[in-house]
TIVEXTI-706116 format. One record per residue (C-alpha): residue number from 0; residue in one letter; z, y, x. Coordinates in nm, 4 decimals. Each point is the difference from the previous one (the first is absolute). Layout:
N
(NUM; A; (Z; Y; X))
...
This chain:
514
(0; X; (-0.5090; 0.5238; -5.5939))
(1; X; (0.2045; -0.0198; 0.3792))
(2; X; (-0.1186; -0.2594; 0.2566))
(3; X; (0.3771; -0.0665; 0.0805))
(4; X; (-0.0668; -0.3939; -0.0521))
(5; X; (-0.2180; -0.0009; 0.2690))
(6; X; (0.2367; 0.2138; 0.1649))
(7; X; (0.2447; -0.3259; -0.0499))
(8; X; (-0.2413; -0.2541; 0.1442))
(9; X; (-0.0126; 0.2287; 0.2622))
(10; X; (0.4129; 0.0346; 0.1034))
(11; X; (-0.0286; -0.4309; -0.0868))
(12; X; (-0.2803; -0.0506; 0.2967))
(13; X; (0.2007; 0.2460; 0.2271))
(14; X; (0.2774; -0.1636; -0.0676))
(15; X; (-0.1313; -0.3489; 0.0856))
(16; X; (-0.1504; 0.1482; 0.3400))
(17; X; (0.3381; 0.0869; 0.0652))
(18; X; (0.1066; -0.3217; -0.0156))
(19; X; (-0.2494; -0.0658; 0.3212))
(20; X; (0.0379; -0.3925; 0.0779))
(21; X; (0.2689; -0.0830; -0.2542))
(22; X; (0.3776; 0.0168; 0.0574))
(23; X; (0.0195; -0.3155; 0.1956))
(24; X; (-0.2803; 0.0920; 0.2799))
(25; X; (0.1858; 0.3862; -0.0079))
(26; X; (0.3195; -0.1524; 0.0910))
(27; X; (-0.1287; -0.2837; 0.2546))
(28; X; (-0.1559; 0.3556; 0.1419))
(29; X; (0.3286; 0.1415; 0.0481))
(30; X; (0.1665; -0.3120; 0.0678))
(31; X; (-0.2559; 0.0247; 0.3239))
(32; X; (0.2001; 0.3278; 0.1142))
(33; X; (-0.3225; 0.1930; -0.1408))
(34; X; (-0.0594; 0.2759; -0.2688))
(35; X; (-0.2561; -0.0594; -0.2804))
(36; X; (-0.3116; 0.2488; 0.0265))
(37; X; (0.1221; 0.2012; -0.2505))
(38; X; (0.3392; 0.0796; 0.1353))
(39; X; (-0.1783; 0.0786; 0.3324))
(40; X; (-0.2255; 0.2238; -0.1143))
(41; X; (0.3652; 0.1923; -0.1473))
(42; X; (0.1046; -0.0077; 0.3354))
(43; X; (-0.2695; 0.1223; 0.1873))
(44; X; (-0.0923; 0.3474; -0.1422))
(45; X; (0.1811; 0.2648; -0.1341))
(46; X; (0.2301; -0.0643; -0.3283))
(47; X; (-0.2010; -0.0338; -0.3303))
(48; X; (-0.3264; 0.0787; 0.1463))
(49; X; (-0.2202; -0.3243; -0.0743))
(50; X; (-0.2804; 0.0089; -0.2087))
(51; X; (-0.1110; -0.3424; -0.0522))
(52; X; (-0.4263; -0.0489; -0.0560))
(53; X; (-0.0851; -0.2941; -0.1779))
(54; X; (0.3635; -0.1522; -0.1052))
(55; X; (-0.1198; -0.2641; -0.2505))
(56; X; (-0.2787; -0.1052; 0.2050))
(57; X; (-0.0207; -0.3984; 0.0704))
(58; X; (-0.0752; -0.3344; -0.1398))
(59; X; (0.1172; -0.0128; -0.3940))
(60; X; (0.0338; -0.2892; -0.2639))
(61; X; (-0.1075; -0.0112; -0.3036))
(62; X; (0.0881; -0.1906; -0.3252))
(63; X; (-0.2759; -0.2081; -0.2159))
(64; X; (0.0681; 0.3198; -0.2579))
(65; X; (-0.0634; 0.2399; 0.3153))
(66; X; (0.3118; 0.1211; 0.0375))
(67; X; (0.1579; 0.0633; 0.3055))
(68; X; (0.1952; -0.2369; 0.1289))
(69; X; (0.0957; 0.0878; 0.3607))
(70; X; (-0.1085; 0.1864; 0.3238))
(71; X; (0.0007; -0.1272; 0.3230))
(72; X; (-0.0191; 0.3305; 0.1568))
(73; X; (-0.2113; 0.0779; 0.3078))
(74; X; (0.1516; -0.0308; 0.3477))
(75; X; (-0.0402; 0.3765; 0.0973))
(76; X; (0.1279; 0.3429; -0.0699))
(77; X; (-0.0540; 0.2970; 0.0148))
(78; X; (-0.0579; 0.3430; -0.0695))
(79; X; (0.1056; 0.3707; 0.0725))
(80; X; (0.3642; 0.0676; 0.1485))
(81; X; (0.1537; 0.3546; 0.2395))
(82; X; (0.1488; -0.0166; 0.3295))
(83; X; (0.1938; 0.2348; 0.1587))
(84; X; (-0.1951; 0.1444; -0.3521))
(85; X; (-0.3752; -0.0426; 0.1150))
(86; X; (-0.2281; -0.2252; -0.1927))
(87; X; (-0.0831; -0.3317; 0.2027))
(88; X; (-0.1442; -0.3228; -0.2163))
(89; X; (0.2895; -0.2819; 0.0649))
(90; X; (-0.0852; -0.4092; -0.0383))
(91; X; (0.2173; -0.2627; -0.0381))
(92; X; (-0.1233; -0.3900; -0.0016))
(93; X; (0.2162; -0.1870; -0.2290))
(94; X; (0.0972; -0.3734; 0.1296))
(95; X; (0.1257; -0.1087; -0.3070))
(96; X; (-0.3806; -0.0802; -0.1054))
(97; X; (-0.0651; -0.2648; 0.1937))
(98; X; (0.0642; 0.1421; 0.3665))
(99; X; (-0.3109; 0.2849; -0.1275))
(100; X; (-0.2694; -0.2298; 0.0238))
(101; X; (-0.2936; 0.1568; -0.1332))
(102; X; (-0.0773; -0.2779; -0.2205))
(103; X; (0.3382; 0.1760; -0.2459))
(104; X; (-0.1633; 0.2941; 0.1163))
(105; X; (-0.2424; 0.3233; -0.0776))
(106; X; (-0.1801; 0.0672; 0.2573))
(107; X; (-0.1319; 0.3344; -0.0982))
(108; X; (0.3538; 0.1372; -0.0174))
(109; X; (0.0746; -0.0325; 0.3469))
(110; X; (-0.3810; 0.1827; 0.0606))
(111; X; (0.0709; 0.2852; -0.2436))
(112; X; (0.3015; 0.0797; 0.2180))
(113; X; (-0.1433; 0.0311; 0.3219))
(114; X; (-0.2729; 0.1448; -0.1638))
(115; X; (0.2427; 0.2649; -0.2012))
(116; X; (0.1876; 0.0758; 0.4123))
(117; X; (-0.3519; 0.1193; 0.1459))
(118; X; (-0.1539; 0.1768; -0.3295))
(119; X; (0.3214; 0.2311; -0.0433))
(120; X; (0.0610; -0.0625; 0.3583))
(121; X; (0.3403; -0.1073; -0.0327))
(122; X; (0.2147; -0.2319; 0.2297))
(123; X; (0.0208; -0.3153; -0.1216))
(124; X; (0.3412; -0.2362; 0.0749))
(125; X; (-0.0897; -0.3597; -0.0145))
(126; X; (0.3036; -0.2796; -0.1076))
(127; X; (-0.1433; -0.3098; 0.0759))
(128; X; (0.2030; -0.3256; -0.0870))
(129; X; (-0.2120; -0.2908; 0.0351))
(130; X; (-0.3650; -0.0464; 0.0041))
(131; X; (-0.0693; 0.3474; -0.1226))
(132; X; (-0.3251; -0.0944; -0.2013))
(133; X; (-0.1271; -0.3865; 0.1962))
(134; X; (-0.0227; -0.2675; -0.1782))
(135; X; (0.0934; -0.3305; 0.0172))
(136; X; (-0.1410; -0.3931; -0.0001))
(137; X; (0.1299; 0.0259; -0.4126))
(138; X; (-0.2846; 0.2924; -0.0470))
(139; X; (-0.2925; -0.2203; 0.1207))
(140; X; (0.0189; -0.2324; -0.3114))
(141; X; (0.1235; 0.2843; -0.2143))
(142; X; (-0.3712; 0.0976; 0.0525))
(143; X; (-0.1865; -0.3007; 0.0496))
(144; X; (-0.1530; 0.0492; 0.2906))
(145; X; (0.0983; 0.1725; 0.4214))
(146; X; (-0.1540; 0.3753; 0.0580))
(147; X; (-0.1067; 0.1305; 0.3535))
(148; X; (0.3264; 0.2253; 0.0439))
(149; X; (-0.0405; 0.3764; -0.0546))
(150; X; (0.2680; 0.2612; -0.0158))
(151; X; (-0.0399; 0.2310; -0.3435))
(152; X; (0.0464; 0.3800; 0.1119))
(153; X; (0.0095; -0.0272; 0.3375))
(154; X; (-0.1636; 0.2993; 0.0631))
(155; X; (0.2550; 0.1685; -0.1095))
(156; X; (0.2626; -0.1306; 0.2038))
(157; X; (-0.2532; 0.1303; 0.3024))
(158; X; (-0.0372; 0.3087; -0.2132))
(159; X; (0.3777; 0.1355; 0.0215))
(160; X; (0.0534; -0.1596; 0.3201))
(161; X; (-0.2016; 0.3253; 0.0905))
(162; X; (0.0684; 0.2403; -0.2530))
(163; X; (0.3826; -0.0536; -0.1237))
(164; X; (0.3147; -0.0966; 0.1731))
(165; X; (0.0505; -0.4251; -0.0597))
(166; X; (0.3166; -0.1337; 0.0359))
(167; X; (0.1427; -0.3705; -0.0702))
(168; X; (0.2380; -0.1912; -0.0480))
(169; X; (0.0100; -0.3765; 0.0354))
(170; X; (0.2618; -0.1469; -0.2114))
(171; X; (-0.0065; -0.2996; -0.0319))
(172; X; (-0.2309; -0.3080; 0.1234))
(173; X; (-0.3536; 0.1820; 0.0262))
(174; X; (-0.2867; -0.1953; 0.0707))
(175; X; (-0.3446; 0.0097; -0.0136))
(176; X; (-0.1215; 0.2895; -0.1593))
(177; X; (0.3850; 0.1485; -0.0030))
(178; X; (-0.0184; -0.0069; 0.3550))
(179; X; (-0.3307; 0.1559; 0.0486))
(180; X; (0.1380; 0.2928; -0.2478))
(181; X; (0.2978; 0.0026; 0.1721))
(182; X; (-0.1416; 0.0658; 0.3701))
(183; X; (-0.2961; 0.2325; -0.1455))
(184; X; (0.2826; 0.3292; -0.0216))
(185; X; (0.1086; 0.2505; 0.2120))
(186; X; (0.3162; -0.0898; -0.0215))
(187; X; (0.1019; -0.3785; -0.0251))
(188; X; (0.4070; -0.1235; -0.0605))
(189; X; (0.1392; -0.3524; -0.0113))
(190; X; (0.3441; -0.1443; -0.1279))
(191; X; (0.1858; -0.1815; 0.2216))
(192; X; (0.0611; -0.2636; -0.1121))
(193; X; (-0.1408; 0.0229; -0.3604))
(194; X; (-0.3444; 0.0626; 0.0644))
(195; X; (-0.2469; -0.2053; 0.2207))
(196; X; (-0.4017; 0.0406; 0.0663))
(197; X; (-0.2870; -0.2500; 0.0412))
(198; X; (-0.3578; -0.1064; 0.0027))
(199; X; (0.1093; -0.2952; -0.2108))
(200; X; (0.3617; -0.1651; -0.0289))
(201; X; (0.1628; -0.2568; 0.1406))
(202; X; (-0.1276; -0.2575; -0.2193))
(203; X; (-0.3588; 0.0732; -0.0374))
(204; X; (0.0063; 0.0484; 0.4445))
(205; X; (0.1543; -0.3783; -0.0452))
(206; X; (-0.2234; -0.0781; -0.2490))
(207; X; (-0.2589; 0.1061; 0.2064))
(208; X; (0.1130; -0.2596; 0.2705))
(209; X; (0.0655; 0.3439; 0.3024))
(210; X; (0.2425; -0.1498; 0.1883))
(211; X; (0.2483; 0.2689; -0.1463))
(212; X; (0.3454; -0.1610; -0.1224))
(213; X; (0.2354; 0.1945; -0.0888))
(214; X; (0.3695; -0.0753; -0.0610))
(215; X; (-0.0193; -0.2068; -0.3497))
(216; X; (0.2759; 0.2935; -0.1700))
(217; X; (-0.2599; 0.1802; -0.2048))
(218; X; (0.0991; 0.3427; 0.0454))
(219; X; (0.0918; -0.0755; 0.4080))
(220; X; (-0.3797; -0.1563; 0.0028))
(221; X; (-0.1473; 0.3423; -0.1281))
(222; X; (0.2012; 0.1965; 0.2331))
(223; X; (-0.1789; -0.2332; 0.3063))
(224; X; (-0.3091; 0.0614; -0.0644))
(225; X; (0.0228; 0.4183; -0.1219))
(226; X; (0.3183; 0.1063; -0.0218))
(227; X; (0.0750; 0.3881; 0.1161))
(228; X; (0.1023; -0.1144; 0.3127))
(229; X; (-0.3501; -0.1002; 0.1276))
(230; X; (-0.2088; 0.2661; -0.2159))
(231; X; (0.2165; 0.3055; 0.1047))
(232; X; (-0.0257; -0.0679; 0.3623))
(233; X; (-0.3455; -0.1105; 0.0113))
(234; X; (-0.1217; 0.3201; -0.1267))
(235; X; (-0.1261; -0.1467; -0.4198))
(236; X; (0.2874; 0.1595; -0.1644))
(237; X; (0.1373; 0.3587; 0.1253))
(238; X; (0.3851; -0.0479; -0.0197))
(239; X; (0.2768; -0.2385; -0.1646))
(240; X; (0.2264; 0.0800; -0.2596))
(241; X; (0.3779; -0.1505; -0.0879))
(242; X; (-0.0317; 0.0352; -0.3533))
(243; X; (-0.2750; 0.0984; -0.3151))
(244; X; (0.2009; 0.3336; -0.0543))
(245; X; (-0.0740; 0.0930; 0.3924))
(246; X; (-0.3278; -0.0748; -0.0175))
(247; X; (-0.0130; 0.2585; -0.2896))
(248; X; (0.1618; 0.2443; 0.1780))
(249; X; (-0.1802; -0.0031; 0.3102))
(250; X; (-0.3555; 0.0221; -0.1988))
(251; X; (0.0803; 0.2916; -0.1534))
(252; X; (0.1030; 0.1366; 0.3213))
(253; X; (-0.3488; -0.0745; 0.1740))
(254; X; (-0.1613; 0.2061; -0.2820))
(255; X; (0.2072; 0.3092; 0.0246))
(256; X; (-0.1325; 0.0498; 0.3313))
(257; X; (-0.3753; -0.1140; -0.1296))
(258; X; (-0.2072; 0.2364; -0.2637))
(259; X; (-0.1101; -0.1572; -0.2795))
(260; X; (-0.3705; 0.0035; 0.1234))
(261; X; (-0.2931; 0.0118; 0.2477))
(262; X; (-0.0698; 0.4387; 0.0804))
(263; X; (0.3252; 0.0532; -0.1481))
(264; X; (0.2999; 0.1418; 0.2154))
(265; X; (0.3370; -0.1610; 0.0013))
(266; X; (0.2859; 0.1746; -0.0774))
(267; X; (0.2956; 0.2210; 0.2448))
(268; X; (0.3415; -0.0996; -0.1071))
(269; X; (0.2839; 0.2615; -0.0374))
(270; X; (0.1706; -0.0120; 0.4123))
(271; X; (0.3418; 0.0840; 0.0421))
(272; X; (0.0167; -0.1754; 0.3986))
(273; X; (-0.0700; 0.3609; 0.2040))
(274; X; (-0.3045; 0.0245; 0.1944))
(275; X; (0.1240; 0.1464; 0.3018))
(276; X; (0.2565; -0.3086; 0.0034))
(277; X; (0.0524; -0.1395; 0.3696))
(278; X; (0.2055; -0.3123; 0.0839))
(279; X; (0.1584; 0.0059; 0.3380))
(280; X; (-0.0497; -0.3644; 0.0245))
(281; X; (-0.3445; 0.0167; 0.0407))
(282; X; (0.0240; 0.1520; 0.3322))
(283; X; (0.1308; -0.3390; 0.1425))
(284; X; (-0.1839; -0.2696; -0.2616))
(285; X; (-0.2970; -0.0473; 0.3121))
(286; X; (0.1968; -0.1911; 0.3072))
(287; X; (-0.0755; 0.0570; 0.3007))
(288; X; (-0.0599; -0.3831; 0.0834))
(289; X; (-0.3366; -0.0486; -0.0891))
(290; X; (0.0549; -0.3687; -0.0969))
(291; X; (0.3123; 0.0593; -0.1801))
(292; X; (-0.0623; 0.0201; -0.3975))
(293; X; (0.1286; 0.2539; -0.2810))
(294; X; (-0.0155; 0.0744; -0.3670))
(295; X; (-0.3775; 0.1547; -0.1152))
(296; X; (0.1564; -0.0234; -0.3484))
(297; X; (0.2969; 0.2203; 0.0555))
(298; X; (-0.2388; 0.2145; 0.1968))
(299; X; (-0.1854; -0.0117; -0.3710))
(300; X; (0.3802; 0.1144; -0.2174))
(301; X; (-0.0065; 0.2405; 0.2604))
(302; X; (-0.3130; 0.1791; -0.0385))
(303; X; (-0.1560; -0.0432; -0.3225))
(304; X; (0.2045; 0.1461; -0.3673))
(305; X; (0.3129; -0.2057; -0.0237))
(306; X; (0.0229; -0.2787; -0.2172))
(307; X; (-0.4074; 0.0188; -0.0310))
(308; X; (-0.1176; -0.2640; 0.1664))
(309; X; (-0.1756; -0.2959; -0.1710))
(310; X; (-0.1452; -0.2659; 0.2309))
(311; X; (-0.2689; -0.2171; -0.0460))
(312; X; (0.0104; -0.3709; 0.0960))
(313; X; (0.2956; -0.0435; 0.2472))
(314; X; (-0.0347; -0.3462; 0.0547))
(315; X; (-0.3534; -0.0644; 0.1440))
(316; X; (-0.2145; 0.2552; 0.2387))
(317; X; (0.3787; 0.0464; 0.1508))
(318; X; (-0.1058; 0.1833; 0.2926))
(319; X; (-0.1431; 0.3020; -0.1945))
(320; X; (0.2277; 0.1084; -0.3029))
(321; X; (-0.2165; 0.1240; -0.2635))
(322; X; (0.2021; 0.2699; -0.2999))
(323; X; (-0.0047; 0.2546; -0.2118))
(324; X; (0.1766; 0.2934; -0.0275))
(325; X; (0.0662; 0.4140; -0.0401))
(326; X; (-0.0071; 0.2758; 0.2359))
(327; X; (0.1278; 0.2873; -0.1655))
(328; X; (-0.0742; -0.1618; -0.3441))
(329; X; (-0.3191; -0.0608; 0.1257))
(330; X; (-0.1719; -0.3378; -0.0166))
(331; X; (-0.0934; -0.1787; 0.3469))
(332; X; (-0.0785; -0.3095; 0.0899))
(333; X; (0.1541; -0.1354; 0.3422))
(334; X; (-0.1091; -0.2830; 0.2459))
(335; X; (0.2624; -0.0587; 0.3111))
(336; X; (0.0424; -0.1497; 0.2341))
(337; X; (0.2876; -0.2589; 0.0210))
(338; X; (0.1459; -0.0619; 0.3510))
(339; X; (0.2252; -0.2139; -0.0943))
(340; X; (-0.2823; -0.2897; -0.0817))
(341; X; (-0.2483; -0.1439; 0.2609))
(342; X; (0.0729; 0.3516; 0.1947))
(343; X; (-0.2018; 0.1888; -0.2711))
(344; X; (-0.3293; -0.1935; 0.1032))
(345; X; (-0.2666; -0.0504; -0.2015))
(346; X; (-0.0919; -0.3497; -0.1251))
(347; X; (-0.2808; -0.1219; -0.2424))
(348; X; (0.2406; 0.0455; -0.3175))
(349; X; (0.1676; 0.3231; 0.0630))
(350; X; (-0.4019; 0.1199; 0.0879))
(351; X; (-0.0748; -0.1382; -0.3700))
(352; X; (0.2871; 0.1497; -0.1196))
(353; X; (-0.0985; 0.3897; 0.1822))
(354; X; (-0.3567; 0.0089; -0.2067))
(355; X; (0.0896; -0.1096; -0.3336))
(356; X; (0.2906; 0.2795; -0.0087))
(357; X; (-0.2161; 0.2866; 0.2061))
(358; X; (-0.3092; -0.1240; -0.3072))
(359; X; (0.3455; 0.0466; -0.2708))
(360; X; (0.1144; 0.3814; 0.1562))
(361; X; (-0.3908; 0.0621; -0.0050))
(362; X; (-0.1020; -0.0953; -0.3749))
(363; X; (0.2818; 0.1595; -0.1266))
(364; X; (0.0171; 0.3277; 0.2376))
(365; X; (0.3243; -0.0239; 0.1548))
(366; X; (0.0310; 0.1141; 0.3177))
(367; X; (0.1078; -0.2090; 0.3270))
(368; X; (0.2702; 0.0367; 0.2115))
(369; X; (-0.0697; -0.2470; 0.3053))
(370; X; (0.3408; -0.0695; 0.2241))
(371; X; (-0.0925; -0.1193; 0.3718))
(372; X; (0.1674; -0.2327; 0.2117))
(373; X; (-0.3051; -0.2321; 0.0318))
(374; X; (-0.0411; -0.1943; 0.3212))
(375; X; (-0.3616; -0.1907; -0.0343))
(376; X; (-0.1128; -0.2909; -0.2374))
(377; X; (0.1689; -0.3323; 0.0005))
(378; X; (-0.1144; -0.1698; 0.3571))
(379; X; (-0.0683; -0.3561; 0.0561))
(380; X; (-0.1512; -0.2913; -0.0854))
(381; X; (0.1954; -0.0505; -0.3592))
(382; X; (-0.1217; 0.3989; -0.1115))
(383; X; (-0.3466; -0.1097; 0.1756))
(384; X; (-0.0114; -0.2804; -0.2467))
(385; X; (0.1400; 0.2131; -0.3038))
(386; X; (-0.2912; 0.2476; 0.0423))
(387; X; (0.2094; 0.2688; 0.1081))
(388; X; (-0.2844; 0.2380; 0.1411))
(389; X; (-0.2032; -0.0212; -0.2999))
(390; X; (0.2772; 0.0521; -0.2135))
(391; X; (0.0900; 0.2900; 0.1726))
(392; X; (-0.3116; 0.1697; 0.0187))
(393; X; (0.0033; 0.0118; -0.3725))
(394; X; (0.3046; 0.1525; -0.0099))
(395; X; (-0.1318; 0.2330; 0.2626))
(396; X; (-0.3008; 0.0798; -0.1998))
(397; X; (0.1868; 0.0315; -0.3792))
(398; X; (0.2062; 0.2963; 0.2224))
(399; X; (-0.3051; 0.1311; 0.1219))
(400; X; (-0.1935; -0.0022; -0.3516))
(401; X; (0.3246; 0.1394; -0.2272))
(402; X; (-0.1107; 0.3626; -0.0660))
(403; X; (0.4089; 0.1588; -0.1038))
(404; X; (0.1594; 0.1322; 0.2757))
(405; X; (0.2166; -0.1554; 0.2396))
(406; X; (0.3085; 0.0765; 0.2558))
(407; X; (0.0979; -0.2119; 0.2513))
(408; X; (0.2969; 0.0049; 0.2268))
(409; X; (0.0212; -0.1864; 0.3187))
(410; X; (0.3738; -0.1307; 0.0333))
(411; X; (-0.0948; -0.1826; 0.3388))
(412; X; (-0.2328; -0.2643; 0.0647))
(413; X; (-0.3598; 0.0223; -0.1067))
(414; X; (-0.2601; -0.2562; 0.2065))
(415; X; (-0.3290; -0.0886; -0.0380))
(416; X; (-0.2497; -0.0110; -0.2882))
(417; X; (0.2872; -0.0845; -0.2569))
(418; X; (0.1537; 0.3447; 0.1444))
(419; X; (-0.2713; 0.1903; -0.0395))
(420; X; (-0.0152; -0.1087; -0.3891))
(421; X; (0.3006; 0.2121; -0.0200))
(422; X; (-0.3019; 0.2304; -0.1409))
(423; X; (-0.3346; 0.1642; -0.0096))
(424; X; (-0.0569; 0.1743; 0.3507))
(425; X; (-0.3230; 0.1542; -0.1350))
(426; X; (0.2238; 0.1999; -0.2139))
(427; X; (0.2430; 0.2503; 0.0016))
(428; X; (0.2866; -0.2128; 0.1239))
(429; X; (0.3205; 0.1166; -0.2213))
(430; X; (0.2088; -0.1600; 0.3174))
(431; X; (0.3629; 0.0286; 0.0867))
(432; X; (0.1143; -0.1763; 0.3349))
(433; X; (0.3836; -0.0388; 0.0917))
(434; X; (0.1549; 0.0549; 0.3760))
(435; X; (0.0138; -0.4271; -0.0180))
(436; X; (-0.3685; -0.0073; -0.0076))
(437; X; (-0.1885; -0.2598; 0.1740))
(438; X; (-0.3932; -0.0846; -0.0239))
(439; X; (-0.2967; -0.1121; 0.2170))
(440; X; (-0.2632; -0.2836; -0.0365))
(441; X; (0.2763; -0.2118; 0.1406))
(442; X; (0.3476; -0.0348; 0.0406))
(443; X; (0.0640; 0.0773; 0.3600))
(444; X; (0.1962; -0.3122; 0.0162))
(445; X; (-0.2280; -0.1967; -0.0661))
(446; X; (-0.2968; 0.0683; 0.2210))
(447; X; (0.1906; 0.1787; 0.2837))
(448; X; (0.0184; -0.2878; 0.1861))
(449; X; (-0.3557; -0.0559; -0.0468))
(450; X; (-0.1465; 0.3446; 0.0826))
(451; X; (0.2110; 0.0011; 0.3529))
(452; X; (0.0057; -0.3712; 0.1160))
(453; X; (-0.1397; 0.0840; 0.3406))
(454; X; (0.2224; 0.2313; 0.0909))
(455; X; (0.2586; -0.1689; -0.1340))
(456; X; (-0.0727; -0.3484; 0.1852))
(457; X; (-0.0860; 0.2134; 0.3401))
(458; X; (0.3859; 0.1771; -0.0072))
(459; X; (0.2691; -0.1565; 0.1843))
(460; X; (0.2472; 0.0902; -0.2358))
(461; X; (-0.2377; -0.1196; -0.3256))
(462; X; (0.2759; 0.1132; -0.2331))
(463; X; (0.0341; 0.3069; 0.1773))
(464; X; (-0.3222; 0.1177; -0.0524))
(465; X; (-0.0130; -0.1070; -0.3775))
(466; X; (0.3185; 0.1971; -0.1080))
(467; X; (-0.1453; 0.3276; 0.1915))
(468; X; (-0.3689; -0.0365; -0.1519))
(469; X; (0.2443; -0.0319; -0.3432))
(470; X; (0.1324; 0.2951; 0.0774))
(471; X; (-0.3120; 0.2289; 0.0798))
(472; X; (-0.1405; -0.1342; -0.3569))
(473; X; (0.3264; 0.0453; -0.1891))
(474; X; (-0.1055; 0.3990; 0.0984))
(475; X; (-0.3529; -0.0515; -0.0882))
(476; X; (0.0273; -0.1453; -0.3046))
(477; X; (0.2600; 0.2756; -0.0845))
(478; X; (-0.1093; 0.2071; -0.4023))
(479; X; (0.0632; 0.2961; 0.1276))
(480; X; (-0.2720; -0.0805; 0.2463))
(481; X; (-0.2224; -0.1082; -0.3178))
(482; X; (0.0717; 0.2784; -0.1815))
(483; X; (-0.1222; 0.2444; 0.3319))
(484; X; (-0.3654; -0.1872; -0.1342))
(485; X; (0.0568; 0.0512; -0.3354))
(486; X; (-0.0120; -0.3638; -0.1106))
(487; X; (0.3337; 0.0433; -0.1308))
(488; X; (0.0192; 0.2915; -0.2250))
(489; X; (0.3198; 0.0603; 0.0178))
(490; X; (0.3178; -0.1395; 0.0926))
(491; X; (0.3292; 0.0827; -0.2587))
(492; X; (0.3504; -0.0672; 0.0066))
(493; X; (0.0250; -0.3373; -0.2634))
(494; X; (0.2809; 0.2175; -0.1749))
(495; X; (-0.3172; 0.1703; -0.1120))
(496; X; (-0.2070; -0.2316; -0.1047))
(497; X; (0.0837; -0.0083; -0.4298))
(498; X; (-0.0210; 0.4171; 0.0303))
(499; X; (-0.3508; -0.0203; 0.1471))
(500; X; (-0.1210; -0.3210; -0.1992))
(501; X; (0.1240; 0.1323; -0.3206))
(502; X; (-0.2672; 0.2973; 0.1150))
(503; X; (-0.2732; -0.2571; 0.0363))
(504; X; (0.1089; -0.0993; -0.3119))
(505; X; (-0.0326; 0.3850; -0.1987))
(506; X; (-0.2961; 0.0408; 0.2170))
(507; X; (-0.2107; -0.3535; -0.1236))
(508; X; (0.1114; 0.0824; -0.3341))
(509; X; (-0.1732; 0.2916; 0.0277))
(510; X; (-0.3250; -0.1067; 0.0981))
(511; X; (0.0250; -0.2635; -0.2471))
(512; X; (0.0974; 0.2276; -0.3175))
(513; X; (-0.2888; 0.2422; 0.1200))
């Protein structure tokens, strides 16, 4: 009276599913230097924690007598798993089955994965390889008609962006819907040389008669059209890594800073880095020569918890550094000017990057630390052509709309509208200024000769007059004059930056937890 016969049938079907696209196609996947979908899932999550859902779903073939002959599994795997002991929804496209094309898939499976994430409030990780549910031209002949395009379950993708952390790993050529699923995330990664992303691949582009003519080698053509060198520098994808293993590690690291869902707070970690650590090198970090650069990343390493800086989007919007980090174990979002690139001036891409990052921090309730050395928005014809002021204002709007606590530290320059975007000036200004602070509506070097033009031209010695005016204004622009009027709240010893920011983090999290 047992059901062992049916369980044998289940195990047989499960064994067929584990074959994926078949031995030859799995070997071809490995031959391209790529892991297969099941190996990726095992490598991403905690050992042995993946519980697959819908494993035996697929396209079955039956004999005339009704007996099962074979199953072509659905080219999409998903299930519940653990990452650092916390539950997640883990998904992976199986490129060995018709490159993930829709005519081999079951759309409900992908839709259910997305629903599971936002309904159960679990982070979701998408490992995307291929069209990721998109169709192929062969699909039309099989259906016998064409159709008006629609994406089943896209509203669930949108809900996830509003509800839970979403991580997307592009692990192969991703086109159409696959590319859209990469972009519809809070954090995305490409593997250098392995991943490409495009609205349509080289063959389709050439077939439609567009001007693009890539290299004859197919792999080189894909890289030329949509490689990581392109998309991690234009802001479509956040980061590139050298291997799939590194992509998995970064996905796990990103999630370690995140809560499991909106409405839950992120977790504090144990901190062995002394709160009162004072780095002597901070005292001489900012050069006295105003045009000389220094390393803001070195500053971050010295003031944030040792080894916790997780930079996002390093290769695009480069005048502003965006990173997750910790202060006394508390997770924080960090904005930091990069004076080594375009002097730290915000251009259109940097402004876009700031806006996106601030919205991420606010959505997942991470306090913001802003390390400021901003000489203003980029100026000139190229900056105007790029619409810099619009993107810059949108970045400032995001900072003003953010409701999480924010602390700013002015290391050197803060000029113009971009400088004023360091924080919301209408709220309590949790702000510290270094003695190297230099601020105003515009740099003196950019306006002095215009403002004092008549005096300089009337002088017998214009050069001496210019030097005299500059010396007078150097005293007026002293940060101590600003502090006298309480427009600079506190001027601090740079070595005290870490202890003071740890104090801020403690107070900020006290508020968030109240």
